[in-house]
py3Dmol code that shows the C-alpha trace and the ligand (Angstrom):
import py3Dmol

protein = """\
ATOM      1  CA  MET A   1     106.805  80.522  98.712  1.00  0.00           C
ATOM      2  CA  LEU A   2     104.825  79.550 101.943  1.00  0.00           C
ATOM      3  CA  GLU A   3     105.905  76.198 103.019  1.00  0.00           C
ATOM      4  CA  LEU A   4     103.948  74.256 105.582  1.00  0.00           C
ATOM      5  CA  ASP A   5     106.500  71.520 106.396  1.00  0.00           C
ATOM      6  CA  ARG A   6     104.926  68.467 108.022  1.00  0.00           C
ATOM      7  CA  LEU A   7     102.790  70.837 110.090  1.00  0.00           C
ATOM      8  CA  ALA A   8     100.499  69.320 112.723  1.00  0.00           C
ATOM      9  CA  LEU A   9      98.042  71.534 114.486  1.00  0.00           C
ATOM     10  CA  ALA A  10      95.554  70.789 117.230  1.00  0.00           C
ATOM     11  CA  GLN A  11      92.399  72.491 118.942  1.00  0.00           C
ATOM     12  CA  GLY A  12      90.959  70.377 121.592  1.00  0.00           C
ATOM     13  CA  GLY A  13      90.585  66.882 120.224  1.00  0.00           C
ATOM     14  CA  PHE A  14      90.875  68.003 116.682  1.00  0.00           C
ATOM     15  CA  ARG A  15      93.967  67.460 114.688  1.00  0.00           C
ATOM     16  CA  LEU A  16      95.041  68.896 111.269  1.00  0.00           C
ATOM     17  CA  GLU A  17      98.115  68.046 109.169  1.00  0.00           C
ATOM     18  CA  ALA A  18      99.534  70.054 106.398  1.00  0.00           C
ATOM     19  CA  ASP A  19     102.533  69.152 104.280  1.00  0.00           C
ATOM     20  CA  LEU A  20     102.454  71.512 101.229  1.00  0.00           C
ATOM     21  CA  ALA A  21     104.040  74.548  99.465  1.00  0.00           C
ATOM     22  CA  LEU A  22     102.333  77.494  97.812  1.00  0.00           C
ATOM     23  CA  GLU A  23     104.096  79.795  95.329  1.00  0.00           C
ATOM     24  CA  ALA A  24     103.846  83.517  95.863  1.00  0.00           C
ATOM     25  CA  GLY A  25     101.567  85.503  93.312  1.00  0.00           C
ATOM     26  CA  GLY A  26      97.796  85.366  93.319  1.00  0.00           C
ATOM     27  CA  THR A  27      95.044  84.007  95.390  1.00  0.00           C
ATOM     28  CA  VAL A  28      94.657  80.424  96.732  1.00  0.00           C
ATOM     29  CA  ALA A  29      91.298  79.481  97.978  1.00  0.00           C
ATOM     30  CA  VAL A  30      90.858  77.318 101.041  1.00  0.00           C
ATOM     31  CA  ILE A  31      87.753  75.137 100.997  1.00  0.00           C
ATOM     32  CA  GLY A  32      86.245  72.137 102.777  1.00  0.00           C
ATOM     33  CA  PRO A  33      83.542  70.930 104.927  1.00  0.00           C
ATOM     34  CA  SER A  34      82.390  72.858 107.963  1.00  0.00           C
ATOM     35  CA  GLY A  35      84.618  72.042 111.032  1.00  0.00           C
ATOM     36  CA  GLY A  36      87.274  70.472 108.647  1.00  0.00           C
ATOM     37  CA  GLY A  37      89.900  72.885 109.951  1.00  0.00           C
ATOM     38  CA  LYS A  38      90.279  75.898 107.551  1.00  0.00           C
ATOM     39  CA  SER A  39      90.423  78.456 110.363  1.00  0.00           C
ATOM     40  CA  THR A  40      92.828  76.181 112.267  1.00  0.00           C
ATOM     41  CA  LEU A  41      95.089  76.089 109.272  1.00  0.00           C
ATOM     42  CA  LEU A  42      94.982  79.987 108.948  1.00  0.00           C
ATOM     43  CA  ALA A  43      95.640  80.354 112.794  1.00  0.00           C
ATOM     44  CA  GLY A  44      98.704  78.094 112.421  1.00  0.00           C
ATOM     45  CA  ILE A  45     100.023  80.267 109.606  1.00  0.00           C
ATOM     46  CA  ALA A  46      99.249  83.584 111.413  1.00  0.00           C
ATOM     47  CA  GLY A  47     100.767  82.158 114.638  1.00  0.00           C
ATOM     48  CA  PHE A  48      97.683  82.391 116.912  1.00  0.00           C
ATOM     49  CA  LEU A  49      98.054  78.551 117.307  1.00  0.00           C
ATOM     50  CA  ALA A  50     101.571  76.980 117.919  1.00  0.00           C
ATOM     51  CA  PRO A  51     102.000  73.688 116.024  1.00  0.00           C
ATOM     52  CA  GLN A  52     102.561  70.443 117.776  1.00  0.00           C
ATOM     53  CA  ALA A  53     105.101  69.609 115.048  1.00  0.00           C
ATOM     54  CA  GLY A  54     106.460  71.058 111.807  1.00  0.00           C
ATOM     55  CA  ARG A  55     107.480  74.419 110.574  1.00  0.00           C
ATOM     56  CA  VAL A  56     105.899  77.387 108.721  1.00  0.00           C
ATOM     57  CA  ARG A  57     108.332  79.142 106.345  1.00  0.00           C
ATOM     58  CA  TRP A  58     107.966  82.136 104.061  1.00  0.00           C
ATOM     59  CA  ALA A  59     110.556  82.962 101.344  1.00  0.00           C
ATOM     60  CA  GLY A  60     112.907  80.435 103.146  1.00  0.00           C
ATOM     61  CA  ARG A  61     112.494  82.111 106.638  1.00  0.00           C
ATOM     62  CA  ASP A  62     111.229  80.003 109.596  1.00  0.00           C
ATOM     63  CA  LEU A  63     108.242  81.692 111.079  1.00  0.00           C
ATOM     64  CA  THR A  64     107.334  78.968 113.487  1.00  0.00           C
ATOM     65  CA  GLY A  65     108.578  80.489 116.826  1.00  0.00           C
ATOM     66  CA  LEU A  66     107.476  84.093 115.883  1.00  0.00           C
ATOM     67  CA  VAL A  67     104.468  85.872 117.556  1.00  0.00           C
ATOM     68  CA  PRO A  68     101.693  86.926 115.122  1.00  0.00           C
ATOM     69  CA  GLY A  69     102.772  90.585 115.089  1.00  0.00           C
ATOM     70  CA  ALA A  70     106.377  89.644 113.999  1.00  0.00           C
ATOM     71  CA  ARG A  71     105.150  87.508 111.012  1.00  0.00           C
ATOM     72  CA  PRO A  72     104.853  88.831 107.433  1.00  0.00           C
ATOM     73  CA  VAL A  73     101.230  87.978 107.685  1.00  0.00           C
ATOM     74  CA  SER A  74      97.995  90.157 107.678  1.00  0.00           C
ATOM     75  CA  VAL A  75      94.632  88.630 108.712  1.00  0.00           C
ATOM     76  CA  LEU A  76      91.096  89.759 107.884  1.00  0.00           C
ATOM     77  CA  PHE A  77      88.185  88.077 109.621  1.00  0.00           C
ATOM     78  CA  GLN A  78      84.426  88.443 108.905  1.00  0.00           C
ATOM     79  CA  ASP A  79      83.995  91.015 111.756  1.00  0.00           C
ATOM     80  CA  GLY A  80      86.009  93.118 114.000  1.00  0.00           C
ATOM     81  CA  ASN A  81      88.646  94.212 111.484  1.00  0.00           C
ATOM     82  CA  LEU A  82      88.251  97.813 112.499  1.00  0.00           C
ATOM     83  CA  PHE A  83      88.373  99.479 116.010  1.00  0.00           C
ATOM     84  CA  PRO A  84      85.002 101.275 116.211  1.00  0.00           C
ATOM     85  CA  HIS A  85      86.361 104.078 118.476  1.00  0.00           C
ATOM     86  CA  LEU A  86      89.104 105.073 115.987  1.00  0.00           C
ATOM     87  CA  THR A  87      88.759 106.951 112.714  1.00  0.00           C
ATOM     88  CA  VAL A  88      89.098 105.249 109.420  1.00  0.00           C
ATOM     89  CA  ALA A  89      92.402 106.901 109.068  1.00  0.00           C
ATOM     90  CA  GLN A  90      93.651 105.792 112.453  1.00  0.00           C
ATOM     91  CA  ASN A  91      92.454 102.274 111.705  1.00  0.00           C
ATOM     92  CA  VAL A  92      94.424 102.222 108.452  1.00  0.00           C
ATOM     93  CA  GLY A  93      97.456 103.881 110.080  1.00  0.00           C
ATOM     94  CA  LEU A  94      97.782 101.073 112.473  1.00  0.00           C
ATOM     95  CA  ALA A  95      99.413  99.218 109.543  1.00  0.00           C
ATOM     96  CA  LEU A  96     102.478 101.633 110.213  1.00  0.00           C
ATOM     97  CA  GLY A  97     102.624 101.045 113.946  1.00  0.00           C
ATOM     98  CA  PRO A  98     100.690 101.487 117.218  1.00  0.00           C
ATOM     99  CA  ARG A  99     100.774 105.401 117.140  1.00  0.00           C
ATOM    100  CA  LEU A 100      97.526 107.288 116.600  1.00  0.00           C
ATOM    101  CA  ARG A 101      99.055 110.603 115.823  1.00  0.00           C
ATOM    102  CA  LEU A 102     100.863 110.109 112.470  1.00  0.00           C
ATOM    103  CA  PRO A 103     103.601 112.292 111.003  1.00  0.00           C
ATOM    104  CA  ALA A 104     102.583 114.087 107.907  1.00  0.00           C
ATOM    105  CA  GLU A 105     104.390 111.572 105.612  1.00  0.00           C
ATOM    106  CA  ASP A 106     102.568 108.793 107.134  1.00  0.00           C
ATOM    107  CA  ARG A 107      99.271 110.579 106.926  1.00  0.00           C
ATOM    108  CA  ASP A 108      99.769 110.882 103.123  1.00  0.00           C
ATOM    109  CA  ARG A 109     100.413 107.306 102.816  1.00  0.00           C
ATOM    110  CA  VAL A 110      97.297 106.443 104.625  1.00  0.00           C
ATOM    111  CA  GLU A 111      95.290 108.884 102.420  1.00  0.00           C
ATOM    112  CA  GLY A 112      97.066 107.097  99.390  1.00  0.00           C
ATOM    113  CA  ALA A 113      95.916 103.661 100.686  1.00  0.00           C
ATOM    114  CA  LEU A 114      92.293 104.980 101.115  1.00  0.00           C
ATOM    115  CA  ALA A 115      92.350 106.314  97.667  1.00  0.00           C
ATOM    116  CA  ARG A 116      93.492 103.046  96.143  1.00  0.00           C
ATOM    117  CA  VAL A 117      90.337 101.347  97.710  1.00  0.00           C
ATOM    118  CA  GLY A 118      87.979 104.153  96.602  1.00  0.00           C
ATOM    119  CA  LEU A 119      87.704 105.763 100.065  1.00  0.00           C
ATOM    120  CA  SER A 120      89.289 109.190  99.427  1.00  0.00           C
ATOM    121  CA  GLY A 121      88.320 111.812 101.927  1.00  0.00           C
ATOM    122  CA  ARG A 122      86.802 109.309 104.368  1.00  0.00           C
ATOM    123  CA  GLY A 123      89.709 109.051 106.669  1.00  0.00           C
ATOM    124  CA  GLY A 124      87.977 111.397 109.330  1.00  0.00           C
ATOM    125  CA  ASP A 125      84.929 109.032 109.637  1.00  0.00           C
ATOM    126  CA  ARG A 126      84.301 106.481 112.097  1.00  0.00           C
ATOM    127  CA  PRO A 127      83.828 102.785 110.825  1.00  0.00           C
ATOM    128  CA  ALA A 128      80.184 102.914 111.734  1.00  0.00           C
ATOM    129  CA  GLN A 129      79.626 105.719 109.308  1.00  0.00           C
ATOM    130  CA  LEU A 130      80.791 103.542 106.446  1.00  0.00           C
ATOM    131  CA  SER A 131      78.671 100.883 104.809  1.00  0.00           C
ATOM    132  CA  GLY A 132      79.697  97.276 105.182  1.00  0.00           C
ATOM    133  CA  GLY A 133      81.421  97.250 101.801  1.00  0.00           C
ATOM    134  CA  GLN A 134      83.285 100.529 102.741  1.00  0.00           C
ATOM    135  CA  GLN A 135      84.479  98.957 106.067  1.00  0.00           C
ATOM    136  CA  GLY A 136      85.770  95.937 104.050  1.00  0.00           C
ATOM    137  CA  ARG A 137      87.720  98.402 101.740  1.00  0.00           C
ATOM    138  CA  ALA A 138      89.130 100.369 104.770  1.00  0.00           C
ATOM    139  CA  ALA A 139      90.315  96.923 106.222  1.00  0.00           C
ATOM    140  CA  LEU A 140      91.828  96.161 102.825  1.00  0.00           C
ATOM    141  CA  ALA A 141      93.555  99.562 102.743  1.00  0.00           C
ATOM    142  CA  ARG A 142      95.266  98.578 106.109  1.00  0.00           C
ATOM    143  CA  VAL A 143      96.453  95.307 104.558  1.00  0.00           C
ATOM    144  CA  LEU A 144      97.774  97.175 101.562  1.00  0.00           C
ATOM    145  CA  LEU A 145      99.690  99.779 103.644  1.00  0.00           C
ATOM    146  CA  SER A 146     101.124  97.051 105.916  1.00  0.00           C
ATOM    147  CA  GLY A 147     102.989  95.629 102.974  1.00  0.00           C
ATOM    148  CA  ARG A 148     102.926  92.184 104.711  1.00  0.00           C
ATOM    149  CA  PRO A 149     103.141  89.763 101.823  1.00  0.00           C
ATOM    150  CA  VAL A 150     101.059  86.835 103.149  1.00  0.00           C
ATOM    151  CA  VAL A 151      97.356  87.786 103.399  1.00  0.00           C
ATOM    152  CA  LEU A 152      94.801  85.616 105.150  1.00  0.00           C
ATOM    153  CA  LEU A 153      91.211  86.164 104.520  1.00  0.00           C
ATOM    154  CA  ASP A 154      88.837  84.139 106.730  1.00  0.00           C
ATOM    155  CA  GLU A 155      85.367  84.407 105.372  1.00  0.00           C
ATOM    156  CA  ALA A 156      86.294  88.121 105.323  1.00  0.00           C
ATOM    157  CA  PHE A 157      83.309  89.159 102.941  1.00  0.00           C
ATOM    158  CA  ALA A 158      80.726  86.453 103.895  1.00  0.00           C
ATOM    159  CA  ALA A 159      78.388  89.258 105.471  1.00  0.00           C
ATOM    160  CA  LEU A 160      78.075  91.109 102.272  1.00  0.00           C
ATOM    161  CA  GLY A 161      75.517  90.684  99.595  1.00  0.00           C
ATOM    162  CA  PRO A 162      76.715  88.838  96.382  1.00  0.00           C
ATOM    163  CA  ALA A 163      77.291  91.927  94.266  1.00  0.00           C
ATOM    164  CA  LEU A 164      79.384  93.689  96.991  1.00  0.00           C
ATOM    165  CA  LYS A 165      81.201  90.416  97.851  1.00  0.00           C
ATOM    166  CA  ASP A 166      82.207  90.072  94.137  1.00  0.00           C
ATOM    167  CA  GLU A 167      83.342  93.783  94.085  1.00  0.00           C
ATOM    168  CA  MET A 168      85.539  92.922  97.244  1.00  0.00           C
ATOM    169  CA  LEU A 169      87.015  89.783  95.530  1.00  0.00           C
ATOM    170  CA  ASP A 170      87.871  91.796  92.495  1.00  0.00           C
ATOM    171  CA  LEU A 171      89.534  94.357  94.605  1.00  0.00           C
ATOM    172  CA  VAL A 172      91.584  91.666  96.341  1.00  0.00           C
ATOM    173  CA  ALA A 173      92.565  90.122  92.981  1.00  0.00           C
ATOM    174  CA  GLY A 174      93.416  93.428  91.435  1.00  0.00           C
ATOM    175  CA  LEU A 175      94.999  95.292  94.242  1.00  0.00           C
ATOM    176  CA  VAL A 176      96.207  92.881  96.977  1.00  0.00           C
ATOM    177  CA  ALA A 177      97.221  89.768  95.078  1.00  0.00           C
ATOM    178  CA  GLY A 178     100.446  90.940  93.415  1.00  0.00           C
ATOM    179  CA  PRO A 179     103.267  88.745  92.243  1.00  0.00           C
ATOM    180  CA  GLU A 180     105.191  89.075  95.436  1.00  0.00           C
ATOM    181  CA  ARG A 181     102.028  88.338  97.643  1.00  0.00           C
ATOM    182  CA  LEU A 182     100.167  85.320  98.536  1.00  0.00           C
ATOM    183  CA  VAL A 183      96.583  85.635  99.458  1.00  0.00           C
ATOM    184  CA  LEU A 184      94.893  82.631 101.318  1.00  0.00           C
ATOM    185  CA  MET A 185      91.140  82.987 101.237  1.00  0.00           C
ATOM    186  CA  VAL A 186      88.753  80.725 103.123  1.00  0.00           C
ATOM    187  CA  SER A 187      85.350  80.685 101.614  1.00  0.00           C
ATOM    188  CA  HIS A 188      82.192  78.564 101.800  1.00  0.00           C
ATOM    189  CA  ASP A 189      81.309  79.606  98.288  1.00  0.00           C
ATOM    190  CA  PRO A 190      83.149  77.667  95.524  1.00  0.00           C
ATOM    191  CA  GLY A 191      82.023  80.582  93.245  1.00  0.00           C
ATOM    192  CA  ASP A 192      84.547  82.714  95.169  1.00  0.00           C
ATOM    193  CA  ALA A 193      87.388  80.287  94.329  1.00  0.00           C
ATOM    194  CA  THR A 194      86.260  80.242  90.634  1.00  0.00           C
ATOM    195  CA  ARG A 195      86.192  83.947  90.613  1.00  0.00           C
ATOM    196  CA  ILE A 196      89.673  84.841  91.768  1.00  0.00           C
ATOM    197  CA  ALA A 197      91.646  81.737  92.927  1.00  0.00           C
ATOM    198  CA  ALA A 198      93.365  79.651  90.268  1.00  0.00           C
ATOM    199  CA  ARG A 199      94.622  77.212  92.916  1.00  0.00           C
ATOM    200  CA  THR A 200      92.769  75.790  95.800  1.00  0.00           C
ATOM    201  CA  VAL A 201      93.796  73.912  99.097  1.00  0.00           C
ATOM    202  CA  LEU A 202      91.297  71.385 100.325  1.00  0.00           C
ATOM    203  CA  VAL A 203      90.978  70.972 104.019  1.00  0.00           C
ATOM    204  CA  ALA A 204      89.079  67.821 104.901  1.00  0.00           C
ATOM    205  CA  GLU A 205      89.450  64.556 106.892  1.00  0.00           C
ATOM    206  CA  GLY A 206      92.244  65.936 109.142  1.00  0.00           C
ATOM    207  CA  ARG A 207      94.479  67.167 106.215  1.00  0.00           C
ATOM    208  CA  ALA A 208      95.149  70.172 104.150  1.00  0.00           C
ATOM    209  CA  THR A 209      96.120  69.057 100.720  1.00  0.00           C
ATOM    210  CA  GLY A 210      96.983  70.724  97.442  1.00  0.00           C
ATOM    211  CA  PRO A 211      97.188  73.116  95.899  1.00  0.00           C
ATOM    212  CA  PHE A 212      94.995  71.923  93.068  1.00  0.00           C
ATOM    213  CA  ASP A 213      93.872  73.577  90.068  1.00  0.00           C
ATOM    214  CA  THR A 214      90.517  75.185  91.187  1.00  0.00           C
ATOM    215  CA  ALA A 215      88.591  74.232  87.944  1.00  0.00           C
ATOM    216  CA  ASP A 216      89.705  70.702  87.934  1.00  0.00           C
ATOM    217  CA  LEU A 217      89.078  70.194  91.655  1.00  0.00           C
ATOM    218  CA  LEU A 218      85.485  71.490  91.495  1.00  0.00           C
ATOM    219  CA  ALA A 219      84.908  69.552  88.129  1.00  0.00           C
ATOM    220  CA  ASP A 220      85.869  66.408  89.759  1.00  0.00           C
ATOM    221  CA  PRO A 221      85.953  66.706  93.519  1.00  0.00           C
ATOM    222  CA  PRO A 222      87.033  63.952  95.893  1.00  0.00           C
ATOM    223  CA  PRO A 223      84.178  62.244  98.086  1.00  0.00           C
ATOM    224  CA  ALA A 224      84.551  64.569 101.036  1.00  0.00           C
ATOM    225  CA  LEU A 225      84.430  67.685  99.031  1.00  0.00           C
ATOM    226  CA  ALA A 226      81.608  66.246  96.609  1.00  0.00           C
ATOM    227  CA  ALA A 227      79.479  65.698  99.804  1.00  0.00           C
ATOM    228  CA  TYR A 228      79.994  69.032 101.011  1.00  0.00           C
ATOM    229  CA  LEU A 229      79.372  70.735  97.710  1.00  0.00           C
ATOM    230  CA  ARG A 230      76.003  68.888  97.465  1.00  0.00           C
ATOM    231  CA  ALA A 231      74.805  70.023 100.861  1.00  0.00           C
ATOM    232  CA  PRO A 232      71.911  72.476 100.576  1.00  0.00           C
ATOM    233  CA  ASP A 233      73.265  74.818 103.255  1.00  0.00           C
ATOM    234  CA  ARG A 234      76.983  75.135 103.314  1.00  0.00           C
ATOM    235  CA  SER A 235      77.339  77.917 105.761  1.00  0.00           C
TER     236      SER A 235
END
"""
ligand_1 = """\
31
ATP
N 89.338 76.729 120.579
C 88.936 75.356 120.206
N 88.857 74.530 121.118
C 88.700 73.200 120.897
N 88.246 72.829 119.681
C 88.233 73.717 118.630
C 88.560 75.135 118.932
N 88.444 75.781 117.671
C 88.020 74.956 116.829
N 87.908 73.644 117.292
C 87.577 72.465 116.666
O 88.431 72.398 115.610
C 87.776 71.819 114.421
C 88.158 72.672 113.253
O 87.522 73.905 113.413
P 87.870 75.071 112.412
O 87.101 76.329 112.907
O 89.279 75.115 112.142
O 86.944 74.525 111.066
P 86.486 75.328 109.824
O 86.855 74.354 108.561
O 87.156 76.738 109.656
O 85.030 75.327 110.012
P 83.866 76.245 109.460
O 83.865 76.231 107.963
O 82.551 75.858 110.124
O 84.302 77.723 109.955
C 86.321 71.684 114.768
O 86.056 70.399 114.989
C 86.188 72.548 115.973
O 85.129 72.103 116.779
"""
view = py3Dmol.view(width=600, height=400)
view.addModel(protein, "pdb")
view.setStyle({"model": 0}, {"cartoon": {"style": "trace"}})
view.addModel(ligand_1, "xyz")
view.setStyle({"model": 1}, {"stick": {}})
view.zoomTo()
view.show()
């Protein structure tokens, strides 16, 4: 379980409070108005942003004082998930540590992770030789190989076309979001939440609240979310 215990996060003059708990297993969508604090929330969980108050716990372990690399957390952003000068295999292998020359056993594990995301035999390529969707798959392979149970996706697939994005979401639901893991997915598209996230956290008006049943929340949204969902351009 991920616990955000009376957490208070601040960026400049912006302040976000969160006091909620999320059971492991499956995907939780994070939705809310632009500038509402979704990325701030993920930064607080990942450890990029130290809280003003409160604790972050995973499986009962207090993560609050830990640097990002020491947390059981993987993060995927919209861009910049792969180092362009490294091969795909080296990028994926970073999940096992900072070494670029991996022992044979680890090379096998990298190849196994690539196979799971449909990239068998592409380990020697550079990221630029892969399509956008394939780059997303390679980043997911690194998440899988890292074995870190909390996976944060911050608009990770927003740049992909609708069909490719759905493919990536299904890959997340099928491969990443196992019973021991928790995937938190920021998205501007309520359809993403409906597709793979049974639960949703709402981030609006300075608070992260929930989790709510996704279908219930979208069927009867509170005013701040309703106004956002009605907006013609939610990006
Ligand atoms: N580095 C920063 N310094 C000062 N203020 C910041 C910083 N980063 C974010 N903010 C402010 O914090 C607030 C929340 O931003 P955040 O990026 O968390 O929102 P968001 O919900 O992820 O937005 P979007 O959906 O547009 O990506 C905004 O008002 C933003 O201007």
